[in-house]
C-alpha positions in Angstrom: -0.2 0.0 -0.1 1.6 3.2 -1.2 1.3 6.5 1.0 -0.6 9.5 -0.3 2.2 12.0 -0.7 -0.2 14.9 -2.4 0.3 18.3 -0.4 3.2 16.6 1.7 5.5 19.4 3.0 9.1 18.9 4.4 9.2 18.8 8.3 10.4 21.8 9.8 8.7 24.1 7.5 5.2 26.1 7.8 2.5 23.6 7.4 0.4 24.3 4.2 -2.9 26.5 4.6 -5.7 24.5 6.2 -8.8 24.7 8.1 -9.2 22.6 11.2 -12.7 21.4 12.0 -13.2 20.3 15.6 -16.2 18.3 16.3 -16.2 18.2 20.3 -15.0 21.7 20.3 -16.2 22.5 24.0 -14.6 19.4 25.2 -11.7 18.7 27.6 -9.5 17.3 24.9 -10.0 20.4 23.1 -9.4 22.8 25.7 -6.6 20.8 27.6 -4.5 19.4 24.7 -5.6 20.3 21.3 -5.7 24.3 21.5 -2.4 24.3 23.6 -0.9 22.1 20.7 -2.1 24.5 18.2 -1.0 27.5 20.2 2.3 26.0 20.6 2.8 25.3 16.7 1.8 28.9 16.2 4.5 30.1 18.5 7.1 27.8 16.7 5.9 29.6 13.5 4.8 26.1 12.2 1.1 27.4 11.3 0.6 29.1 7.9 -1.1 32.4 7.6 -3.8 30.6 5.7 -5.2 28.7 9.0 -8.5 29.0 10.5 -10.3 26.9 13.1 -14.3 26.0 13.1 -15.4 24.2 16.3 -18.6 22.4 16.4 -20.7 21.4 19.4 -24.1 21.8 21.1 -23.0 24.7 23.3 -24.4 27.8 22.4 -21.6 29.9 22.4 -21.0 33.5 20.9 -17.7 33.7 19.1 -16.3 35.8 22.0 -17.2 33.2 24.6 -15.7 30.3 22.5 -12.7 32.2 22.2 -12.5 33.0 26.1 -13.1 29.2 26.8 -10.3 28.2 24.8 -7.9 30.9 25.9 -8.6 29.6 29.5 -7.2 26.4 28.5 -4.1 27.6 26.9 -3.2 30.1 29.8 -3.7 27.2 32.1 -1.4 25.1 30.2 1.4 27.9 30.1 0.9 28.2 33.7 1.0 24.5 34.5 4.6 23.9 32.2 5.9 27.2 33.3 6.4 25.8 36.8 7.5 22.0 36.0 10.3 20.5 34.3 9.9 22.2 30.8 11.3 25.5 29.8 9.1 28.2 31.6 7.5 30.5 29.1 4.9 33.2 29.6 2.0 33.4 28.0 2.5 35.2 24.5 -0.8 37.3 23.6 0.4 38.0 20.2 0.4 34.2 19.2 -3.0 33.6 21.1 -4.3 36.7 19.1 -3.1 34.8 16.0 -5.1 31.8 16.9 -8.4 33.7 18.1 -8.5 35.6 15.1 -9.3 32.5 13.5 -11.5 30.9 15.5 -15.2 30.5 14.6 -18.0 28.4 16.1 -21.1 26.4 14.8 -23.9 25.3 17.4 -25.2 22.1 16.3 -25.9 18.2 16.9 -22.9 16.3 14.9 -25.6 13.9 13.8 -27.7 16.2 12.3 -27.2 16.5 8.5 -28.1 20.4 8.6 -25.2 21.1 10.5 -23.1 20.0 7.6 -24.8 22.5 5.0 -23.7 25.1 7.6 -20.4 23.7 7.9 -20.1 23.8 4.1 -20.7 27.5 4.0 -18.4 28.2 7.1 -15.6 26.6 5.2 -16.0 28.8 2.2 -16.1 31.7 4.2 -12.8 30.8 6.1 -11.3 29.8 2.6 -12.3 33.5 1.6 -11.4 35.4 4.6 -8.0 33.4 5.3 -7.1 31.5 2.2 -7.2 28.3 3.7 -7.0 26.6 0.2 -9.6 24.3 0.3 -7.8 21.8 2.8 -9.4 20.6 5.9 -8.7 18.2 8.7 -11.8 17.1 10.5 -10.8 16.5 14.0 -13.2 14.0 16.2 -12.9 14.8 19.6 -15.8 13.0 20.5 -17.3 9.6 21.9 -16.3 6.8 19.9 -20.1 5.9 19.0 -20.1 9.1 16.8 -16.9 8.2 14.6 -18.7 6.3 11.9 -22.0 8.7 11.7 -19.7 11.9 11.4 -17.7 10.5 8.7 -20.6 9.5 6.9 -22.6 12.8 7.3 -19.2 14.4 6.2 -19.1 12.2 2.9 -22.7 12.7 2.3 -22.2 16.6 2.4 -19.3 16.2 -0.2 -16.9 17.7 2.5 -14.7 14.7 2.1 -13.9 14.8 -1.5 -10.5 15.6 -2.7 -10.2 17.7 -5.8 -8.3 20.3 -7.6 -5.3 19.4 -5.4 -7.0 20.1 -2.3 -6.9 17.4 0.5 -9.4 16.2 3.3 -8.1 14.5 6.4 -9.8 12.9 9.2 -7.9 12.4 12.6 -9.8 9.6 15.1 -8.8 9.6 18.7 -9.0 6.0 20.3 -10.8 4.1 21.5 -10.8 2.7 17.8 -13.3 -0.4 18.7 -13.8 -2.2 21.7 -12.9 -5.7 20.1 -11.8 -7.3 16.9 -15.2 -7.3 15.6 -16.0 -4.0 16.3 -12.7 -2.5 15.1 -13.0 -4.2 11.6 -16.7 -3.0 11.4 -15.4 0.6 12.0 -12.6 0.4 9.5 -15.2 -1.1 7.0 -17.5 1.8 7.7 -14.6 4.3 7.4 -13.3 2.9 4.4 -16.7 3.0 2.5 -16.5 6.5 2.0 -12.8 7.7 2.8 -9.3 6.5 1.3 -7.1 4.9 3.8 -4.5 8.0 2.9 -7.4 10.4 4.3 -7.5 8.8 7.8 -5.2 9.5 10.7 -5.9 7.3 13.5 -4.3 8.9 16.3 -2.3 7.7 19.4 -1.0 10.6 21.4 1.9 8.3 22.9 3.3 8.4 19.6 4.0 12.1 19.8 6.4 11.8 22.7 10.0 12.5 22.0 11.4 9.4 23.4 9.1 7.2 21.5 10.1 8.8 18.1 13.7 8.7 19.2 13.5 4.7 19.7 14.1 4.4 15.9 16.7 6.9 15.8 18.5 5.5 18.6 18.4 1.9 17.4 18.8 2.6 13.6 21.5 5.6 13.6 24.0 4.1 16.1 26.1 1.2 15.3 26.3 0.1 19.2 22.9 -0.7 19.5 21.3 -2.6 16.6 24.1 -5.5 16.4 22.8 -6.3 19.9 19.2 -5.7 19.5 18.1 -9.6 19.2 17.6 -12.8 21.0 21.1 -13.4 21.0 21.8 -10.7 23.5 18.4 -9.8 24.9 17.3 -11.6 27.9 13.9 -9.9 28.1 12.0 -6.6 27.7 9.8 -5.0 30.2 6.8 -2.5 28.8 5.4 -0.4 32.1 2.9 2.1 31.6 1.9 3.0 35.3 -0.5 5.8 36.1 -1.4 7.5 39.6 -4.9 8.6 38.8 -7.7 6.1 39.4 -10.8 5.9 37.4 -11.9 9.7 38.6 -15.1 10.6 36.7 -14.7 8.1 33.9 -16.6 5.2 35.4 -19.4 4.5 33.1 -16.5 4.5 30.1 -14.0 2.5 32.5 -16.8 -0.1 33.6 -17.6 -1.0 30.0 -13.8 -0.7 29.0 -11.1 -1.9 31.5 -7.4 -1.7 31.4 -6.7 -4.1 28.7 -9.2 -2.9 25.9 -8.3 1.0 27.4 -4.5 0.7 26.8 -3.0 -2.4 25.3 -4.1 -2.7 21.8 -3.0 0.9 21.1 -0.7 2.5 23.4 1.3 -0.7 24.8 1.5 -2.4 21.6 2.6 0.6 19.7 5.5 1.0 22.1 6.2 -2.8 21.7 6.2 -2.6 18.1 8.5 0.3 17.7 11.0 -1.7 20.3 10.7 -5.0 18.0 10.3 -3.8 14.4 12.7 -4.5 11.6 14.8 -1.6 10.3 12.4 -0.2 7.9 13.6 0.9 4.3 13.1 4.4 4.9 11.1 7.0 7.4 8.2 7.0 4.7 4.8 6.4 6.6 4.0 2.9 5.0 7.6 1.8 5.1 7.6 2.2 9.1 4.0 0.9 9.6 4.5 -2.1 7.4 7.6 -3.1 9.9 5.4 -2.3 12.9 2.4 -4.1 11.8 4.8 -7.5 11.0 5.3 -7.6 14.7 2.0 -7.6 15.7 1.1 -10.1 13.4 4.0 -12.2 14.8 2.8 -12.3 18.5 2.3 -15.8 19.8 -1.3 -16.4 20.0 -2.6 -16.5 23.7 -4.9 -19.2 23.2 -6.6 -21.7 25.8 -4.0 -22.4 28.7 -1.8 -19.5 27.7 -4.3 -17.0 28.0 -4.9 -17.8 31.6 -1.2 -18.5 32.6 0.4 -15.4 30.7 -2.1 -13.1 31.8 -2.9 -11.2 35.2 -5.9 -8.9 35.8 -6.2 -6.9 38.8 -8.3 -4.3 40.2 -7.2 -1.5 43.3 -8.5 -1.4 46.7 -8.3 1.1 49.2 -4.9 2.6 49.7 -2.9 5.6 49.7 -1.5 7.2 46.5 1.3 9.9 46.8 0.3 10.5 50.1 -3.8 10.7 49.8 -6.4 8.2 50.9 -7.7 6.5 47.5 -10.9 4.7 48.0 -11.3 0.9 46.3 -12.5 1.0 42.5 -15.4 -0.7 43.7 -16.4 2.3 45.8 -16.0 4.7 43.1 -19.4 6.4 41.9 -21.0 4.5 38.9 -19.0 1.2 39.6 -20.9 -1.9 40.6 -19.9 -3.3 44.0 -19.3 -6.5 42.7 -17.4 -5.2 39.4 -15.3 -7.5 37.6 -13.5 -4.7 35.4 -9.6 -5.0 35.4 -7.8 -1.6 36.5 -4.6 -3.5 36.1 -3.3 -5.9 33.4 0.0 -7.7 33.2 1.0 -10.1 30.1 4.0 -12.2 28.9 3.9 -12.3 25.3 6.2 -13.8 22.6 7.2 -12.7 19.1 7.8 -15.4 16.8 10.3 -14.3 14.5 14.0 -14.8 13.7 15.1 -11.7 15.9 12.8 -12.2 18.8 12.0 -16.2 19.2 12.0 -17.2 22.8 12.5 -13.7 24.2 9.5 -12.8 26.4 8.1 -9.5 26.5 6.5 -8.6 29.7 3.7 -5.9 29.5 2.0 -4.0 32.5 -0.3 -1.2 32.9 -2.6 0.1 35.7 -4.3 2.7 37.7 -3.7 4.0 41.1 -0.2 2.8 41.2 3.1 3.8 43.0 4.1 6.5 40.6 3.4 7.8 37.2 5.7 6.2 34.8 6.0 4.9 31.1 9.2 3.1 30.1 10.7 0.3 28.2 13.3 -1.8 29.8 15.9 -4.0 27.4 17.6 -6.3 29.9 20.5 -8.1 28.2 21.5 -11.3 29.0 24.3 -11.9 31.8 27.5 -13.1 31.1 29.0 -16.2 32.7 30.0 -15.9 36.3 33.0 -18.5 36.4 35.5 -15.4 36.1 34.4 -14.2 39.5 33.7 -17.5 41.3 36.8 -17.0 43.8 36.2 -13.3 44.4 33.7 -11.8 46.8 31.3 -11.0 44.1 28.2 -13.1 44.6 26.0 -11.5 41.7 26.9 -9.6 38.5 24.8 -6.4 37.9 22.5 -6.9 35.2 22.9 -4.7 31.9 19.5 -2.7 31.5 18.8 -0.1 28.8 15.7 1.9 29.7 13.9 4.3 27.4 11.7 6.6 29.8 8.9 7.9 27.9 7.1 10.0 30.7 7.0 11.8 32.7 10.9 13.1 32.5 11.8 11.6 29.0 15.3 10.2 28.3 17.4 6.8 28.5 19.4 5.3 31.0 21.9 2.6 30.6 22.8 0.2 33.8 26.2 -1.9 34.0 28.5 -3.1 36.5 31.8 -1.5 37.6 34.7 -2.2 40.0 34.5 -0.5 43.3 37.7 1.4 44.4 39.8 -0.8 46.5 42.3 -3.7 46.5 39.6 -6.2 46.1 37.3 -7.2 43.1 34.0 -6.0 44.2 31.2 -4.9 41.9 28.7 -2.0 41.8 26.1 -1.1 39.7 26.1 2.3 38.1 24.0 4.0 35.7 24.6 6.6 32.8 21.6 9.0 32.2 20.7 10.9 29.5 17.8 13.5 30.1 16.3 15.5 27.1 15.9 18.6 29.2 19.6 18.4 30.0 20.8 18.4 26.4 18.3 20.0 24.3 15.9 23.2 24.7 12.6 21.6 25.0 9.5 23.8 24.6 6.4 22.8 26.8 4.3 20.4 24.9 0.9 18.5 25.0 2.2 15.8 22.8 -0.1 16.5 20.1 2.0 19.0 18.2 3.7 16.5 16.2 0.7 14.6 15.6 -1.3 17.7 14.4 1.6 18.9 12.5 2.1 15.5 10.6 -1.3 15.5 9.7 -1.2 18.8 8.3 1.8 18.0 6.0 0.4 14.5 5.1 3.1 12.4 6.9 1.1 9.3 8.4 4.1 7.6 9.9 3.0 8.1 13.6 -0.7 7.2 13.0 -2.1 4.0 12.8 -3.3 2.1 9.5 -6.3 -0.2 9.4 -4.4 -3.4 9.5 -2.3 -2.2 12.5 -5.3 -1.5 14.6 -6.7 -5.1 13.7 -3.7 -6.7 14.3 -3.5 -5.3 17.5 -7.2 -6.2 18.7 -6.8 -9.8 17.1 -3.6 -10.5 19.8 -5.8 -9.6 22.7 -9.0 -10.9 21.5 -8.4 -14.7 22.9 -8.2 -13.1 26.4 -11.3 -11.1 26.1 -13.2 -14.3 25.0 -11.8 -16.1 28.0 -12.9 -13.7 30.2 -16.3 -13.4 28.5 -16.9 -17.3 28.6 -15.4 -18.0 32.0 -16.9 -15.4 34.5 -14.7 -17.0 37.3 -11.5 -15.9 35.7 -9.4 -14.9 38.9 -9.3 -10.8 39.7 -6.4 -10.2 41.6 -6.2 -7.4 44.1 -3.7 -4.7 44.8 -3.8 -1.8 47.5 -3.9 1.6 45.6 -0.4 3.2 45.7 1.3 -0.1 45.3 3.0 -2.0 42.0 0.2 -4.0 41.4 -0.9 -7.7 42.5 1.4 -10.4 43.9 0.3 -12.8 40.8 2.1 -10.2 38.6 5.3 -10.7 40.2 4.8 -14.5 40.1 4.4 -13.9 36.4 8.3 -13.3 36.0 9.4 -15.1 39.4 8.7 -18.4 37.7 11.3 -17.8 35.4 13.9 -16.2 37.9 13.1 -12.6 36.7 11.7 -9.8 38.5 9.8 -6.5 37.4 11.9 -3.5 37.6 10.7 -1.2 40.8 8.0 1.2 40.1 9.8 4.2 42.2 
């Protein structure tokens, strides 16, 4: 499958003229993440003068109220990042004025065909007033149940048609389906009215600098890639730990759980980037094809394997960051006997020449000890015989850790001799932090992804086959839980690293999770 390269702009340049239509414009995602990302792009001079935003939702905003609401979100973002690890930046009124002057609003129901006739006229207006060039991004910041209806309405109104060199693209946030069957149905529904090159399925994890740096680190450095295989690597651990609980999302989470919410998308994207073969280029489909091959090579979790190699857990009352947290089952909107998992751990294998017999351990959960996302590559131990007659009783494992969040960077752990006449070893660690080496602007993680959609680079977005391959890998587990309601649910106190059964997943082969601390 070839990527669409029409209208593609080189990275680092201003994006081409375009309008962004945001469905769900008054929602939290728009206010907290998307608008600050557009503000940052404008400040970095990545947006064209021919740029405009059309917001659509049911809120009867005036233009002034709409702009004031979004300005509040941007000011809050600047205030929050100014006091953290990122470089402090003051709110830039000139940058915001550039954005605000180009903000317009439509009040209406996204399922009403009439709103799309209004949208058609509004797009003609912004093209006339701002010179958007007839290029449009439709951003679906709405509930997943609306993805199909909105896209079909866009197409019915003639707004998806690409002609005279103008492009039309759709950005869809996760969740992309709730299982393999629904993901296939959604893909089919979208592809009935859009070309694959027009669909940008977003996973915001892929906007993180360290995620993008995985490929650069592996393929631009001769010291890593020769070791990146089953001959040298003992196992891989991927951790996505959150300190937040279910918060006000009980209705969504009760029907979703940690497996559906995190594994087929976020976690599997990290797995694919870690395990993929070198692509022929950084072209979108070259990279995405290699990632898809990894997901397709996952050893199926069938039958007994789905029970033996998967641990699901749920948090009970505890203390997180010094604050008391009530049990998941005590949260408003959660059933008192809920079997929904807030934690999942899995052991997976990749059946190909590079990774055969190397276990990949994945875990993600809520209300845990600390917020962290990392990929840990543990290399095989060297023979101990040389140290048998010395005071050394164990060798420090060599671990390469890619820290995705919150403090992006890379560390390498290895053994070194302690000073003194005897052979004594100590574990040492070399650390690289982005903030120490590079000037980094405050970021929501959406800037790169929105900009890439503007320039037509789909490398960091999921293709239809990738989405379906991710769901296919976890579908046997979902089927098992559906058939066997008595599948164990392990409990862990909020503020800990997960249930004991998760530790046993590794201990049975003499391995341990890296501490979440």
